N, C-alpha and C positions, 0 to 999 in steps of 0.2 A: 606200527599203527596202520590200520586198513582204511584208506580213503579212496573214494572213486569220484572223479570230477565230471559233472554232467554239463559243464559249460558248452553251449553250442550243440549239444546232442539233440537231434530232431526227435519229436515225440512219436512220429510214425515208425512202425516196425521196431519198437523198443525191445520186444522179446528176443529179437535177433541181434541186438547191438552188443558189441564187445564190452561196453561199460556195464550193462545189466548182467551179462554172463560173469564178468569179473566180480561184481557185487555178490552174485549168487554163490560163487566159489568161496569168497571171503566169509560170507555169512555162515555157510555150511561148515567151514573149517574152524573159524574163530568164534562163532556165536554172536558176532556183531559186525556192522559195517557203517561207516560214515559216508553220507551222500552229500557231496559238496555242490553248491550252486544249483539247487533244484527249484528255488523260488527267488524272484528278484528282491534285492535288498530293500528297495523302496516299498515293496509290498509288505515285507515284514515290519518295517517301521510303521506303516499304516495300521497293520494288525495289532501292533503293540499299543498304539494310541487308542484303538477301538477297545481293546481288552481293559485298559486302565479306566476307561469311562464306563463301559457296560458292566463290568464285574467289580466295580470299586467297593461294593458292599461286602464282597467276599475276601477282600484283601485286609485281613485282620487276624490277630493271633488268638483265634478261638474257633472251635469246631461248631458248625451250624447244622441244621437238619440236612442241608444239601452239600455238606463237605465232609471230608474224612481226614483226620490228622494222621500223617504218614511219617512223622518225625518232628523233632523240636522246631517250631516255627515253620512247618512245612505241611501243606494241605493239598488234597486232591478235590477238584470240583468238576461237575459236568459242564460242558459247553453246549449251547443251543446250535442246531443246524440252521443258522440264519446269519445274515450279514457277511462280512468278509471272513470272519473266523469259521463260519459254517459253509464256506464255498468249496466247490469241487477241487479247486487248486490246493486246498488244505487237506480235506479228508480223503480225496481221491487223486492226489498228485500223480501225474502220469508215470513219473519215474518210480515212485513208491509202489504204485499198483502193479506195474509190470514186474517188479521184483517180488511183491507179495504173491502174485499168482504163479510165479515160477517156483517159489519156495514152498508154498502151500498147494493150491490148485486154483482152477478157474472159478470155483464156487466159494472162494474165501469170502468171509463176511467181516463187518466191523462189529465187534462185540461191545466196545465201549469207546467213548469219545469225550475228552475233557481236557483239563489243564492241571499241572502240578505247580503250585505257587510256593516258592522258597522266599520267605521274607528276609529282609536285612537282618543279619545276626543268626540266621538258621545254622544249626550245627551240622556236622557231618552225619549223614544218615547211616543206619545199620546196614550191613552187607546182607543182601537177600537176592532171591530170584522172584519173579512176578507171580508164580502160581505153584501149587503143589505138583510134585513129580507123579506122572501116571504110573500105575501098576506098582513097580518097585524101582529103585534107583538103577539097578543093574540093567534092567530091560529098557527103561525109559531113555537112558543115555544113548542107546543104539538106534532109537527111532528118529524119523524125520521130524522137523519142527511141526508143532500142532498149533502154536500161537506165538505172536511176536508183538513187541511194542515199537511203535515209531514215535520219535520225539522231535518236535520242531520248536526250538527256542525262539522267544520273541526279543531277547537281548543276547548279545554274544556271551557264550559260556566260556569262562576262562579262569585263571587262578584267583582273580578277585571276586567275580560274581559267582563263581563255583561252576562246576561241570558235573558230568556223570562219570564216575570211575567204572571201568569195565574190566572184568577178569577174562582174558582171552582163553578160549578152549574149555571154560568151566562148564559149559553145557554138556560136554562129553565126559569130563573127568568126574563131575558130581561134587567138586569141592573147589575152594579158592585158595587154600593154604599153599604157601610155597611159590606162588606166582605173583609177580609185581603187576598191579593193574595199570591199564592205560588211562590217562587223564587228559582226554583230547580237548583242545580248544575248538569250539563249534561256532564259526562266524555267522553273521546274519545271512539267511538264505540257504543255510545248510541244515541237515538233520542227521539223526543217528537212529539206527534200527538194531534191536537185539532180540535174540531168542528168549522165550519166556523162561527157559532153564538157565540162562546166563546170569552169573552172579554180578551184581552191580551195586552202586551206592551213590547217592547224591552228595556232592561235596558242600562244604560250608560256604555260605554267602557272606563274604567279607565286605561287600559293597554297601552303599547307602541306599540302594533301591531294591525293590522286589524283583525276583527273577521268575517270570512266568514261562512255562514250557507247555505248549500244546502237545497232547499225546493222542494216539489212536491205537487201540488193540485190534489187531487183525487175527483171525483164527479160522481153522477149518470149521465147516458149518455145524458139526456135531459138538464143538467145544464151547464151553461157557466158563468164564472166570468164576471159580467157586469161593473166592476169598474176599475180594475187595468190595463186593456189593451185597454183603449180608445185612447191611444197614438198610432197612426198608425205605427210608426217605431219600436214599441216594440213588438216582436213576443212572443206568448205563448210557442211555441215549435219550436226548431231549429234542423232539421235533416241533417245529412250528406248523400251524395249520396249512395243509396243502403241500408240505415239503416233499413227501414221497412221490406225489403225482408229478412233481416238477423235475425229478431226477432222470437223467438220461438212461436209456435202456441198458447200456453197458454197465453203468454204475449202480443200477437198481439191484443187481445181483448182490451187491454188498449188504443189502437190507432184506435179503430173501427170507431171513429167519424172523423178521418182525411181523407180529400179528396185530396190525392196527390199520385204521383207515386214515391215519394222520396225513 
C-alpha cells in the first residue's frame, strides 16, 4: 500500500520535496497514492459539520436534478466554492496541487468539484474507472495521466464506514482481474488520489451514518470528463458571486478554462 506522510512538511518548495517526488513515483507506477496528514483533523471535523448542515437536503436516497446516482444508496453532488468546503485548503491543498502539477503540468485545471455521498447501507459499488480510455486501450495505457480524482473523506474510511478499493497498476494493464485490490483505511486529514484510468470501487457502508467524501477532478486543460456530466442540470463547478475575483493569482490558473464573470 502506497502512503506518503506529509506531517510537518513545509509548503514552500514542495515541488522539490522528497515526499512529493515519492508520491509522484508511486502514482505513476501504481495509479494511486494516499496522502496522509494534509489537513488538520479538527478542520475535517468542522467541514463534516458544515456539510451535514448545508447539504442536508441532498442526504437522501433519491436522485435530484443536482445529483447523480452512482451506485445503490450512493450519489454524486456538486459543492459550492464557498464556506470552509470551498476554501483553498480543500480545492487547492498545497500538497495536492504540487503533486497535480508534477503529474499533469502547471496549467492543470479543476474540471469538477463535488462530493460522493454513501448512505448507511450503501452496497459495494461496481468496479470502474472514472472516464473512457483515450484513442484505444493499447495506446492510452502508455500515455501520461490526463486526469485524476482527489478524494478527501469527511469521516474516516475503514471496514465499517467503507473505503475505496483500488486495483494497483490497473491504469497500465487495462484490467483488474487477477489482482487483489487495496482497501486502505483513510483517517481524518488524509486523502487519496487516483489516475482516471485506475480501476476502483466504493465499498459498502455498514455504519449507521452517511459517509461524505469531497472530490476534485484535476485534468490537463484540454480534457473534460465526457461521462459524468451529461445530465444538463448537474453542474461541474458552482461559483458564488465574486468567487473567481477573490482567487489568488497562482490558483486562478485552476479555473483558466472557465468562461464566466462569476
